[in-house]
C-alpha positions in Angstrom: 152.6 62.2 128.6 151.4 60.4 125.5 149.4 57.0 125.6 152.2 55.1 124.8 154.5 56.7 127.3 151.8 56.1 129.9 151.4 52.3 128.8 155.3 51.8 129.0 156.5 53.7 131.7 159.4 51.6 132.4 161.0 51.8 128.9 164.2 53.7 129.0 163.9 57.2 127.5 166.4 56.5 124.5 164.3 53.4 123.7 161.1 55.2 124.1 162.2 58.0 121.5 163.6 55.4 118.9 160.3 53.5 119.3 158.2 56.7 118.7 160.4 57.9 115.8 160.5 54.3 114.0 156.4 54.2 114.6 156.1 57.9 113.1 158.3 57.0 110.1 156.0 54.0 109.4 153.1 56.1 109.6 154.6 58.6 107.2 155.6 55.7 105.0 152.0 54.7 104.9 150.6 58.1 104.0 153.2 58.0 101.0 151.7 54.7 99.8 148.3 56.4 99.5 149.4 58.0 96.4 149.7 54.8 94.7 146.5 52.9 94.2 146.2 50.9 91.0 144.0 48.1 92.5 142.3 47.1 95.7 143.4 46.1 98.1 146.4 48.4 97.5 149.7 48.0 99.2 148.5 51.1 101.3 146.0 48.7 103.0 148.3 45.8 103.8 150.8 48.3 105.2 148.4 50.2 107.4 146.7 47.1 108.5 149.8 45.8 110.2 150.7 49.3 111.3 147.3 50.1 113.0 147.4 46.8 114.9 150.7 47.3 116.0 150.0 50.8 117.4 147.0 49.8 119.2 149.1 46.7 120.7 151.5 49.1 121.7 148.9 51.3 123.7 147.5 53.7 121.4 144.2 54.8 122.7 141.0 56.2 121.4 139.9 59.2 123.5 136.5 60.3 124.3 137.1 63.0 121.7 137.9 60.7 118.9 135.1 58.0 120.1 132.2 59.6 118.2 134.1 59.3 114.8 134.7 55.8 115.5 130.9 55.1 116.5 129.6 57.1 113.3 132.0 55.3 111.0 131.3 52.0 112.2 127.4 52.6 112.0 128.0 53.8 108.5 129.8 50.3 107.7 127.2 48.4 109.5 124.5 49.8 107.1 126.8 48.6 104.4 126.9 45.0 106.0 123.1 45.0 106.0 122.8 46.1 102.4 124.6 42.9 101.5 121.5 41.0 102.5 119.8 42.6 99.6 122.3 41.2 97.0 121.3 38.1 95.0 124.8 37.5 94.2 127.5 38.6 96.5 130.1 38.7 94.1 132.6 41.4 95.4 130.3 43.0 97.7 131.7 41.7 100.8 135.2 42.9 99.8 133.9 46.4 99.0 132.6 46.7 102.7 135.8 45.2 103.7 137.5 48.0 102.4 135.2 50.5 103.5 135.4 49.4 107.2 139.2 49.3 107.1 139.2 52.9 105.6 137.1 53.8 108.5 139.3 52.6 111.0 142.3 54.4 109.3 140.5 57.7 110.0 140.3 56.8 113.6 144.0 55.9 113.7 145.0 59.2 112.2 142.8 61.0 114.7 144.5 59.0 117.5 148.3 59.4 116.6 147.7 63.0 115.8 146.2 63.5 119.2 148.9 61.4 120.7 151.3 64.0 119.5 150.7 67.2 117.0 154.5 67.0 115.8 153.3 64.1 113.7 151.2 66.5 111.5 154.1 67.9 109.6 155.5 64.6 109.0 152.1 63.3 107.5 151.7 66.2 105.4 155.3 66.3 104.2 155.0 62.6 103.1 151.5 63.2 101.5 153.2 65.9 99.5 156.1 63.8 98.5 153.8 61.1 97.4 151.5 63.7 95.5 154.8 65.1 93.5 155.8 61.6 92.6 152.4 60.3 91.3 151.7 63.8 89.8 155.0 63.4 87.9 154.0 60.0 86.7 150.9 61.4 85.5 152.6 64.1 83.6 155.1 62.0 82.0 152.5 59.5 81.2 150.5 62.1 79.4 153.1 63.4 77.3 154.5 59.6 76.3 157.8 60.4 77.8 159.0 56.9 78.0 157.7 53.5 76.5 154.8 52.2 78.4 154.2 55.6 80.1 150.5 55.6 78.9 149.9 53.1 82.0 149.7 56.5 84.0 146.8 57.9 81.8 143.2 56.9 81.0 141.2 58.3 77.9 144.3 60.6 77.3 144.0 62.0 80.9 146.7 61.9 83.4 146.1 59.7 86.3 149.2 58.9 87.9 149.2 55.7 90.0 145.7 55.8 90.6 143.0 53.9 88.9 141.0 57.0 88.0 141.9 60.8 86.9 139.0 61.7 88.9 140.5 60.4 92.2 144.2 61.2 91.2 143.4 64.9 90.6 141.7 65.6 93.9 144.3 63.6 95.8 146.7 66.4 94.8 144.7 69.3 95.9 145.4 69.2 99.9 149.2 69.0 99.3 148.9 71.9 96.8 147.2 73.9 99.5 149.9 72.9 102.0 152.6 74.3 99.6 150.8 77.4 99.2 150.5 77.8 102.8 154.2 77.2 103.1 155.0 79.8 100.4 152.8 82.5 102.2 154.1 82.1 105.7 157.5 80.1 105.3 161.0 81.1 104.7 161.2 82.9 101.3 164.6 81.1 100.8 162.7 77.8 100.4 159.9 79.2 98.6 161.4 78.5 95.0 161.6 74.9 95.8 158.1 74.7 97.1 156.9 76.8 94.0 158.4 74.2 91.7 156.7 71.4 93.5 153.4 73.3 93.3 153.7 73.6 89.7 154.0 69.9 89.3 150.9 69.4 91.3 149.1 72.0 89.5 150.0 70.7 86.1 148.9 67.1 87.3 145.6 68.7 88.5 145.1 70.3 85.2 146.0 67.3 83.2 143.8 65.0 85.0 141.0 66.9 83.0 138.9 66.4 86.1 136.5 69.3 86.5 135.9 68.3 90.1 139.8 68.3 90.7 139.6 71.9 88.9 136.9 73.2 91.2 138.2 71.7 94.3 141.7 73.2 93.7 140.1 76.8 92.9 137.9 76.6 95.9 140.6 75.5 98.0 143.1 78.2 97.2 140.4 81.1 97.6 139.3 79.8 101.0 142.8 79.4 102.1 143.8 82.8 101.4 140.5 84.2 102.8 140.7 82.3 106.1 144.6 83.4 106.4 143.6 87.1 105.9 140.7 86.7 108.5 143.1 85.1 111.0 146.0 87.4 110.8 145.5 91.0 111.9 148.9 92.3 110.9 148.9 94.7 108.1 152.4 93.7 107.0 151.4 90.0 106.8 148.2 90.6 105.0 150.2 92.6 102.4 152.6 89.7 102.1 149.8 87.3 101.7 148.1 89.4 99.1 151.6 90.0 97.0 152.8 86.3 97.2 149.1 85.2 96.2 149.1 87.4 93.3 152.4 86.3 92.1 151.5 82.5 92.6 148.2 83.0 90.6 150.2 84.8 87.7 152.8 81.9 87.8 149.9 79.4 87.4 147.9 81.2 84.9 151.3 81.6 82.8 151.8 77.9 83.2 148.4 77.1 82.0 148.6 79.3 78.8 151.7 77.6 77.9 150.1 74.2 78.3 147.3 75.4 76.2 149.6 76.3 73.2 149.8 72.2 72.7 147.0 71.4 70.5 146.1 68.0 72.2 145.9 69.9 75.5 143.7 72.5 74.2 141.4 70.3 72.4 140.8 68.1 75.4 140.5 71.2 77.7 138.0 72.8 75.3 135.9 69.7 75.5 136.2 69.1 79.4 135.7 73.1 80.2 132.0 72.6 79.5 129.8 72.9 82.5 127.4 70.2 81.6 128.9 67.2 79.4 126.6 65.1 77.0 126.9 62.2 79.4 125.3 64.4 82.1 122.2 65.6 80.6 121.5 62.8 78.1 118.8 59.8 78.6 120.0 57.9 81.8 122.8 60.2 81.9 124.3 61.2 85.3 121.5 63.7 86.5 118.6 61.4 85.3 120.4 58.4 87.2 120.7 60.6 90.2 116.8 61.4 90.2 115.8 57.6 89.3 118.1 56.4 92.1 117.0 58.7 94.8 113.5 57.8 94.0 114.3 54.2 94.2 116.1 54.4 97.3 112.9 55.7 99.3 111.5 52.4 98.9 114.9 50.6 99.8 115.7 51.2 103.5 118.4 48.5 103.4 119.8 49.8 100.1 120.9 47.6 97.2 124.3 46.7 97.9 127.8 47.7 96.8 128.4 48.0 93.1 124.6 46.9 92.1 123.6 50.4 90.9 126.2 50.1 88.1 124.6 47.0 86.8 121.1 48.3 86.5 122.4 51.6 84.6 125.1 52.5 82.4 127.1 53.8 85.2 127.8 54.1 88.7 126.0 56.5 91.2 128.7 59.4 90.9 126.9 61.0 94.0 128.2 60.3 97.4 124.7 60.9 98.9 123.1 58.7 96.6 126.0 56.1 96.9 125.3 56.3 100.8 121.7 55.2 100.1 122.6 52.4 97.8 125.5 50.8 99.3 125.0 51.6 102.9 121.0 52.3 103.2 119.4 54.6 105.3 121.3 53.9 108.3 124.7 54.6 106.5 123.2 57.6 104.8 122.2 59.0 108.2 125.6 58.3 109.7 127.7 59.8 106.7 125.7 63.0 106.9 126.0 63.3 110.5 129.6 62.8 110.5 130.2 65.1 107.8 128.3 68.1 109.4 129.8 67.1 112.9 133.4 67.3 111.4 132.8 70.6 109.6 131.1 72.1 112.7 134.0 70.8 115.1 136.7 72.2 112.6 134.9 75.6 112.2 134.8 76.0 115.9 138.6 75.8 116.3 139.4 77.2 112.8 140.9 80.6 113.8 142.7 79.6 117.0 146.6 80.3 117.2 147.7 76.8 117.8 150.6 74.7 116.3 148.2 72.3 114.4 145.9 75.3 113.2 147.5 75.2 109.7 146.8 71.6 109.2 143.2 71.8 110.5 142.8 74.7 108.1 143.9 72.7 105.2 142.1 69.5 106.2 138.9 71.6 107.0 138.9 73.3 103.5 139.5 70.2 101.7 136.6 68.2 103.4 134.2 71.2 102.5 135.7 70.9 99.1 135.2 67.1 98.9 131.7 67.4 100.3 130.9 69.7 97.4 132.1 67.5 94.6 130.5 64.5 96.2 127.3 65.8 94.4 128.9 64.6 91.1 131.3 61.7 92.3 131.5 58.8 94.6 134.2 59.4 97.5 133.4 56.6 99.9 136.7 54.8 99.0 139.1 57.7 98.6 142.1 56.9 101.1 142.9 60.6 101.5 139.4 61.7 102.4 139.6 59.4 105.6 143.2 61.0 106.1 141.5 64.5 106.3 138.7 63.5 108.7 141.2 62.1 111.0 143.2 65.4 110.9 140.3 67.4 111.9 139.2 64.9 114.5 142.6 64.7 115.8 143.4 68.5 116.1 140.0 68.9 117.8 141.0 66.3 120.3 144.1 68.1 120.6 142.3 71.2 121.3 140.2 69.5 124.0 143.4 68.4 125.6 145.2 71.8 125.5 142.2 73.4 127.3 142.0 70.9 129.9 145.8 71.3 130.5 145.0 75.1 131.0 142.3 74.5 133.5 144.6 72.3 135.4 
């Protein structure tokens, strides 16, 4: 029995089912809105604020399995609140921490509703995939100026879809891409062409974002996904199918890339972006020097310096989640964030190869978090909505496993 059913045991079965279906549909719509973040606060925040309140009023509970995630995220944001005391001019600082705190609550919410019913996982990932295809299509159309005003979906000749930044747009598309790859490898072959078409749209969106972080995240994610699937499945026939279909998918993606590179504009920007170290990385006060100076400075600032202050002191923002944790959330926030990340990865790894209905979603979320932690060395991810969805997915699946084992013992 779920938490909501336990809270309202006298509600008639048809009414209860209707409430659950409506509630799940609202969650799916909220996930869909996460693909459209032009400004902050975005429609996603407004929708999810009401939805989270409604669910908890109706009896959604935070279990002991999810409570550590809540504690770590709240501690992380308390560090952010303390950093506000170091600002001479608060400006947009309070709003920044308010959004951070809200996003933290969304992670806990996702974990709680997934623990309440693992059947919401396909709904969540399907909604994410629809949003990703839609926003990727906007980015592609914008890049090629397919209609008047389409350039609103680009930035510096890079596709950004319905996002503020190509460097957020690209990584947002990666987990749904892994979901589609998994579906092609294990699903009904009759549905594979449609999934392959959607995957092609996402892959082209990732490519045209010209985000090196997104490119690396996509490549790492696909390799890890195939490796873990081969590791989990012992059947020789299944392994052969995975290898054959993976090879076919890689050939399709490479062929599409080669076609895209025939366009001079694409080839020129690709050649410039494909360099491992850009001029703005290694120059004076470039990315790497800012990291060195920033870490040294933060050793003397236990409370941090406040949100968005670093960008007023240097030519660019931190572009490093570890440094961002120190500047914006202080030592307390840094320790909390690192602790949460390590705990999440350890928790997911523990249950990664178990044969459960939620295993594919746990696997995709775990791989994506590992990848985001890697690209966090060169980019800030503390306000990326989908990252909190990934955290919630791993913790929700872990809570499901604890409940499953408890049920077996009983």
